[in-house]
C-alpha positions as CSV (number, residue, x, y, z in Angstrom):
1,X,18.1,35.4,-26.8
2,X,15.5,34.1,-24.5
3,X,15.6,30.6,-23.3
4,X,12.9,28.1,-22.5
5,X,13.1,26.9,-18.9
6,X,10.8,24.6,-16.9
7,X,11.3,25.0,-13.2
8,X,11.3,21.8,-11.1
9,X,8.5,22.0,-8.6
10,X,6.2,19.6,-6.6
11,X,3.6,17.7,-8.6
12,X,0.5,19.8,-9.2
13,X,-2.4,17.7,-8.1
14,X,-6.0,19.0,-7.9
15,X,-6.6,21.2,-4.8
16,X,-8.7,18.9,-2.6
17,X,-10.9,19.9,0.3
18,X,-10.0,16.8,2.3
19,X,-12.7,15.4,4.5
20,X,-12.0,14.5,8.1
21,X,-11.3,10.8,7.4
22,X,-8.5,11.7,4.9
23,X,-7.1,14.4,7.1
24,X,-7.0,12.1,10.2
25,X,-5.2,9.4,8.2
26,X,-2.6,11.8,7.0
27,X,-2.1,13.2,10.5
28,X,-1.7,9.8,11.9
29,X,0.9,8.8,9.3
30,X,2.9,11.9,9.9
31,X,3.3,11.5,13.7
32,X,5.6,9.3,15.7
33,X,2.9,7.8,17.9
34,X,3.2,4.1,18.5
35,X,1.1,2.1,16.1
36,X,1.7,-0.8,13.7
37,X,1.7,0.5,10.2
38,X,2.2,-3.0,8.8
39,X,-1.2,-4.4,9.8
40,X,-4.1,-4.6,7.3
41,X,-6.3,-3.0,6.3
42,X,-4.0,0.0,6.0
43,X,-4.4,3.4,4.3
44,X,-4.5,1.8,0.8
45,X,-7.9,0.3,1.7
46,X,-9.7,3.5,0.4
47,X,-7.1,4.5,-2.3
48,X,-8.0,4.0,-5.9
49,X,-5.1,6.1,-7.3
50,X,-2.8,3.3,-8.1
51,X,-1.8,-0.2,-7.1
52,X,1.6,1.4,-6.1
53,X,-0.4,2.6,-3.0
54,X,-0.5,-0.9,-1.6
55,X,1.3,-1.0,1.7
56,X,3.6,-3.8,2.9
57,X,2.2,-6.4,5.2
58,X,3.1,-7.9,8.6
59,X,4.4,-11.0,6.9
60,X,6.8,-8.8,4.8
61,X,8.0,-7.2,8.0
62,X,8.6,-10.6,9.5
63,X,10.6,-11.6,6.4
64,X,12.7,-8.4,6.6
65,X,13.4,-9.1,10.3
66,X,14.7,-12.5,9.5
67,X,16.6,-11.8,6.3
68,X,20.3,-12.0,5.5
69,X,22.3,-8.8,5.5
70,X,25.2,-9.5,3.2
71,X,26.5,-7.5,0.2
72,X,24.6,-7.8,-3.1
73,X,27.1,-5.7,-5.0
74,X,29.6,-8.5,-4.6
75,X,26.9,-11.1,-5.1
76,X,27.1,-12.4,-1.5
77,X,23.5,-12.0,-0.2
78,X,21.7,-15.3,-0.2
79,X,18.2,-13.8,0.0
80,X,18.8,-11.6,-3.0
81,X,20.5,-14.4,-5.0
82,X,17.6,-16.8,-4.2
83,X,15.0,-14.2,-5.3
84,X,16.8,-13.6,-8.6
85,X,17.1,-17.3,-9.3
86,X,13.5,-17.9,-8.4
87,X,12.1,-15.1,-10.6
88,X,14.3,-16.1,-13.5
89,X,13.1,-19.7,-13.2
90,X,9.4,-19.0,-13.0
91,X,9.6,-16.5,-15.9
92,X,11.5,-18.8,-18.2
93,X,14.7,-16.9,-18.3
94,X,18.4,-17.7,-17.4
95,X,19.1,-14.9,-14.9
96,X,17.6,-11.9,-13.1
97,X,18.7,-8.7,-11.5
98,X,17.1,-6.8,-8.6
99,X,16.6,-3.1,-9.2
100,X,15.0,-0.4,-7.1
101,X,12.0,0.6,-9.3
102,X,10.1,-0.1,-12.5
103,X,11.6,2.9,-14.1
104,X,15.1,1.7,-13.2
105,X,14.3,-1.7,-14.6
106,X,13.2,-0.4,-17.9
107,X,16.0,2.1,-18.2
108,X,18.7,-0.4,-17.3
109,X,17.3,-2.9,-19.7
110,X,17.1,-0.5,-22.6
111,X,20.6,0.9,-21.9
112,X,22.0,-2.6,-21.8
113,X,20.4,-3.3,-25.3
114,X,21.4,0.0,-26.8
115,X,25.2,0.0,-27.3
116,X,26.0,2.5,-30.0
117,X,24.0,5.5,-31.4
118,X,22.3,6.2,-33.6
119,X,19.5,4.0,-32.4
120,X,15.7,4.2,-31.8
121,X,13.2,2.5,-29.5
122,X,9.7,1.8,-30.9
123,X,7.0,1.7,-28.3
124,X,3.3,2.3,-27.7
125,X,2.5,6.0,-27.5
126,X,0.7,5.4,-24.2
127,X,3.7,3.5,-22.8
128,X,5.4,4.2,-19.5
129,X,8.9,4.4,-21.0
130,X,7.7,7.2,-23.3
131,X,5.4,9.2,-20.9
132,X,6.4,8.6,-17.3
133,X,10.2,8.0,-17.0
134,X,11.4,11.6,-17.2
135,X,12.9,11.3,-20.6
136,X,15.3,8.5,-19.5
137,X,15.6,6.8,-22.9
138,X,17.0,10.0,-24.5
139,X,19.2,11.1,-21.6
140,X,20.6,7.7,-20.5
141,X,20.7,5.8,-23.8
142,X,21.0,8.7,-26.3
143,X,18.1,7.0,-28.2
144,X,15.2,8.4,-30.1
145,X,11.7,7.1,-29.2
146,X,9.3,6.2,-32.0
147,X,5.9,6.4,-30.3
148,X,3.2,4.5,-32.2
149,X,-0.6,4.8,-31.6
150,X,-2.2,1.3,-31.9
151,X,-4.6,1.2,-34.8
152,X,-7.1,-0.9,-32.8
153,X,-6.9,1.5,-29.8
154,X,-6.1,-1.6,-27.6
155,X,-2.6,-2.9,-28.3
156,X,0.1,-2.7,-30.8
157,X,-0.1,-5.1,-33.7
158,X,2.6,-6.5,-36.0
159,X,1.2,-4.3,-38.7
160,X,1.6,-1.2,-36.5
161,X,5.2,-2.0,-35.9
162,X,6.0,-2.9,-39.5
163,X,4.6,0.5,-40.5
164,X,6.9,2.4,-38.1
165,X,10.0,0.4,-37.4
166,X,13.1,1.8,-39.2
167,X,15.0,-1.2,-40.5
168,X,16.4,0.4,-43.7
169,X,20.0,1.4,-44.4
170,X,19.0,4.9,-45.3
171,X,21.5,7.2,-43.6
172,X,18.9,9.9,-43.0
173,X,17.0,7.6,-40.6
174,X,17.6,6.5,-37.0
175,X,17.5,2.7,-37.1
176,X,15.2,0.9,-34.7
177,X,17.2,-1.4,-32.4
178,X,14.6,-2.2,-29.7
179,X,10.9,-2.8,-29.7
180,X,9.5,-2.1,-26.2
181,X,6.1,-3.4,-25.4
182,X,4.0,-3.1,-22.2
183,X,1.7,-5.7,-20.7
184,X,-0.6,-4.9,-19.1
185,X,-1.1,-1.4,-20.5
186,X,-3.9,0.7,-19.0
187,X,-5.1,-2.6,-17.5
188,X,-5.5,-4.2,-20.9
189,X,-3.8,-7.4,-21.9
190,X,-1.7,-7.7,-25.0
191,X,-2.7,-11.1,-26.5
192,X,-0.1,-13.8,-26.6
193,X,-0.8,-14.4,-30.3
194,X,0.3,-10.9,-31.1
195,X,3.4,-11.1,-28.9
196,X,4.5,-14.2,-30.9
197,X,4.0,-12.4,-34.2
198,X,6.0,-9.4,-33.1
199,X,8.7,-11.6,-31.6
200,X,9.1,-13.4,-34.9
201,X,9.4,-10.1,-36.8
202,X,12.0,-8.8,-34.3
203,X,14.1,-12.0,-34.6
204,X,14.0,-11.8,-38.4
205,X,15.3,-8.3,-38.4
206,X,17.8,-8.6,-35.5
207,X,15.9,-6.3,-33.2
208,X,15.8,-6.7,-29.4
209,X,12.4,-7.1,-27.8
210,X,11.9,-5.6,-24.3
211,X,8.8,-5.9,-22.1
212,X,7.7,-3.4,-19.5
213,X,6.0,-6.1,-17.5
214,X,5.4,-4.1,-14.3
215,X,1.9,-5.6,-14.2
216,X,2.6,-8.8,-16.1
217,X,1.4,-10.6,-13.0
218,X,-2.1,-9.3,-13.7
219,X,-2.0,-10.6,-17.3
220,X,-1.1,-14.1,-16.2
221,X,-3.7,-14.1,-13.4
222,X,-6.4,-13.0,-15.9
223,X,-5.6,-15.4,-18.6
224,X,-6.8,-18.9,-17.9
225,X,-4.2,-21.7,-18.4
226,X,-1.3,-19.2,-18.9
227,X,2.0,-18.8,-17.1
228,X,4.8,-16.3,-16.7
229,X,6.9,-18.1,-19.3
230,X,4.1,-17.9,-21.8
231,X,4.1,-14.1,-21.6
232,X,7.8,-13.6,-20.9
233,X,9.9,-16.1,-22.8
234,X,9.5,-14.3,-26.2
235,X,11.3,-11.3,-24.9
236,X,15.1,-10.6,-24.6
237,X,14.4,-8.7,-21.4
238,X,11.5,-8.2,-19.1
239,X,11.1,-5.8,-16.1
240,X,8.6,-6.8,-13.4
241,X,7.5,-4.7,-10.4
242,X,7.1,-6.0,-6.8
243,X,5.3,-2.9,-5.5
244,X,2.5,-2.5,-8.1
245,X,-0.3,-4.6,-6.9
246,X,1.9,-7.0,-4.9
247,X,2.4,-4.7,-1.9
248,X,6.2,-4.8,-1.5
249,X,7.6,-1.5,-0.2
250,X,10.2,-1.2,-3.0
251,X,11.8,-3.0,-5.9
252,X,11.5,-4.5,-9.4
253,X,13.5,-7.1,-11.2
254,X,14.8,-7.6,-14.7
255,X,15.1,-11.0,-16.4
256,X,17.1,-12.0,-19.4
257,X,20.1,-14.1,-20.6
258,X,23.1,-14.6,-18.4
259,X,25.2,-12.3,-20.6
260,X,22.5,-9.6,-20.7
261,X,22.1,-9.6,-16.9
262,X,25.9,-9.5,-16.4
263,X,26.0,-6.3,-18.5
264,X,22.9,-4.9,-16.9
265,X,24.5,-5.3,-13.5
266,X,27.2,-2.9,-14.7
267,X,24.6,-0.4,-16.0
268,X,22.7,-0.7,-12.7
269,X,25.9,0.2,-10.8
270,X,26.7,3.1,-13.1
271,X,23.4,4.8,-12.4
272,X,23.6,4.2,-8.6
273,X,21.4,1.2,-8.3
274,X,23.9,-1.2,-6.6
275,X,22.6,-2.0,-3.1
276,X,24.7,-3.4,-0.3
277,X,22.4,-5.1,2.3
278,X,19.7,-5.8,-0.3
279,X,18.2,-8.6,1.7
280,X,15.8,-6.2,3.4
281,X,14.4,-5.4,-0.1
282,X,14.5,-9.0,-1.5
283,X,12.9,-10.6,1.5
284,X,9.8,-8.4,1.3
285,X,9.7,-8.8,-2.5
286,X,9.7,-12.6,-2.2
287,X,6.7,-12.5,0.2
288,X,4.9,-10.1,-2.1
289,X,5.3,-12.4,-5.1
290,X,4.2,-15.6,-3.2
291,X,1.3,-14.0,-1.4
292,X,0.2,-11.5,-4.1
293,X,0.8,-13.3,-7.4
294,X,1.0,-16.8,-5.9
295,X,3.4,-19.6,-5.9
296,X,4.8,-21.0,-9.2
297,X,4.7,-19.6,-12.8
298,X,0.9,-19.6,-13.0
299,X,0.2,-17.7,-9.7
300,X,-1.4,-20.5,-7.8
301,X,-3.2,-19.3,-4.7
302,X,-2.5,-15.6,-5.3
303,X,-4.8,-12.6,-4.6
304,X,-4.9,-11.0,-8.1
305,X,-7.8,-12.9,-9.5
306,X,-10.1,-11.7,-6.7
307,X,-9.0,-8.1,-7.5
308,X,-10.2,-8.7,-11.1
309,X,-13.5,-9.9,-9.9
310,X,-13.9,-6.8,-7.7
311,X,-12.8,-4.6,-10.6
312,X,-15.5,-6.1,-12.9
313,X,-18.0,-5.5,-10.1
314,X,-17.0,-1.8,-10.0
315,X,-17.3,-1.6,-13.8
316,X,-20.7,-3.3,-13.8
317,X,-21.9,-1.0,-11.0
318,X,-21.0,2.1,-13.0
319,X,-22.7,0.7,-16.2
320,X,-25.8,-0.4,-14.3
321,X,-26.2,3.2,-13.1
322,X,-26.0,4.5,-16.7
323,X,-22.3,5.4,-16.9
324,X,-20.0,4.5,-19.8
325,X,-16.5,3.0,-19.7
326,X,-13.6,4.7,-21.5
327,X,-11.7,1.4,-21.8
328,X,-12.6,-2.3,-21.2
329,X,-12.0,-3.8,-17.8
330,X,-9.7,-6.8,-18.4
331,X,-7.7,-6.9,-15.1
332,X,-7.6,-4.5,-12.2
333,X,-8.2,-1.1,-13.8
334,X,-11.6,0.5,-14.3
335,X,-11.8,3.6,-16.6
336,X,-14.9,5.6,-15.9
337,X,-15.7,8.0,-18.7
338,X,-16.4,10.9,-16.4
339,X,-15.8,13.5,-19.2
340,X,-19.0,12.1,-20.9
341,X,-20.8,13.4,-17.8
342,X,-19.3,16.8,-18.1
343,X,-17.2,16.2,-15.0
344,X,-13.5,17.0,-15.0
345,X,-10.8,14.9,-13.3
346,X,-10.4,17.5,-10.6
347,X,-14.2,17.4,-9.9
348,X,-14.2,13.6,-9.8
349,X,-11.3,13.6,-7.3
350,X,-13.3,16.0,-5.1
351,X,-16.4,13.8,-5.3
352,X,-14.2,10.8,-4.2
353,X,-12.7,12.9,-1.3
354,X,-16.1,13.7,-0.1
355,X,-16.6,9.9,0.6
356,X,-13.1,9.5,2.1
357,X,-11.6,8.0,-1.1
358,X,-8.5,8.9,-3.0
359,X,-8.4,9.0,-6.8
360,X,-6.4,10.7,-9.5
361,X,-9.1,10.7,-12.2
362,X,-11.7,8.4,-13.7
363,X,-9.0,5.7,-13.8
364,X,-9.6,3.5,-10.8
365,X,-7.1,0.8,-9.8
366,X,-8.6,-2.0,-7.8
367,X,-5.8,-3.6,-5.8
368,X,-6.1,-6.4,-3.3
369,X,-6.1,-4.1,-0.3
370,X,-9.2,-2.2,-1.5
371,X,-12.1,-3.1,0.8
372,X,-15.8,-3.8,0.2
373,X,-16.6,-0.6,2.1
374,X,-14.5,1.3,-0.4
375,X,-16.5,-0.1,-3.2
376,X,-19.7,0.8,-1.4
377,X,-18.5,4.4,-1.0
378,X,-17.5,4.4,-4.6
379,X,-21.1,3.7,-5.6
380,X,-22.1,6.9,-3.9
381,X,-19.4,8.8,-5.8
382,X,-20.8,7.4,-9.0
383,X,-24.2,8.6,-8.1
384,X,-22.9,12.1,-7.5
385,X,-21.0,12.1,-10.8
386,X,-24.0,10.9,-12.8
387,X,-26.3,13.4,-11.0
388,X,-23.9,16.2,-12.1
389,X,-24.0,14.7,-15.6
390,X,-27.8,14.9,-15.7
391,X,-27.6,18.5,-14.6
392,X,-24.9,19.4,-17.1
393,X,-26.8,17.8,-20.0
394,X,-25.1,16.2,-23.1
395,X,-21.3,16.6,-23.1
396,X,-18.8,16.4,-26.0
397,X,-16.4,14.5,-23.7
398,X,-13.7,17.2,-23.6
399,X,-13.8,18.2,-19.9
400,X,-10.4,17.0,-18.7
401,X,-11.1,13.3,-19.2
402,X,-8.5,10.7,-20.0
403,X,-9.0,10.7,-23.7
404,X,-5.3,10.3,-24.4
405,X,-4.9,7.5,-21.9
406,X,-3.3,9.7,-19.2
407,X,-2.9,7.4,-16.2
408,X,-2.7,9.9,-13.4
409,X,-5.0,12.7,-14.5
410,X,-2.3,15.3,-13.9
411,X,0.4,15.1,-16.7
412,X,-1.0,18.0,-18.7
413,X,-1.3,20.1,-15.5
414,X,2.4,19.6,-14.9
415,X,3.6,20.7,-18.3
416,X,4.8,24.3,-18.3
């Protein structure tokens, strides 16, 4: 019998004819010549692919240089302990645990909640835990995922969850044990009012509620009068990322109850996430939070609000030229509907490269290291796209656009 086999291979991104600016930047980064890679602006200044492209700063390097170098596995590193206590405090939870990535944060949290199969996790069909974590929920937790498409095309509602959560005693079904939400998702904010409704439902039915809060910092910064506890305290666990938008070189953190974090620490160790001299990670992460998000639970003095203003400027520039947005711009993501112009993601990426910009697709992520010059160049990219659209004539919007909410413009290309 024949077998289905998918060979592991490097990610297949569109074949770019890189211009001299991009080629020179890549060449410089690949050599051992003496230069300070920690100074700003860095290579992320012209990179709209993701806020994970932000590079660590000189102040983070200084913090790393002066950090403690004790063992976190035996809970002896003061810098890491202080970071965990600080994040737990400003998010309204009892305890926290440093992990190496957002994916590790989500998977450790879900594995901690899911103790005995059969069990299922209900999440948004666009969610990171479903699409972009290499099947971790099934392989690490032996859980079935129930992906739900939001009826309002924006965020999951209580009614969406009630319609799909399995809470019956029917032995044919796989009972839902965890509801996993994401905020922000595709740059859009899940309203606090809906979070509260879903949390009440979860409590009534004994379900755990997890939040993929990789970009929860963005939601707080964009919502006037809000704080991290407002968005986080309704959840049994929350994962938050230090590198997405905040500029840390590595790291995420999970918050929850003391008992939950104690068990999560064991799961982290089990999958190889225990780190010895973790101070070099924690020191940079603390600077990233205080400089990027801001000090305190409401992000006072941070850089994210300015990113949102710049993102709205990008969105308005596109619309003023005659373009349409695929999704609303609520935080730091701008979704250009390039498929409406008859332009594929690969073509858009090439238009961007012609101006010395990097992009994955019509999804543009405006992080705090994006410069005004990058926005100016982006305007010329928009002009080229819209010119091509006029030449193409009316389009049915099915030319490789992000109609399914694909974040990186390449997931379909990697399948098979």
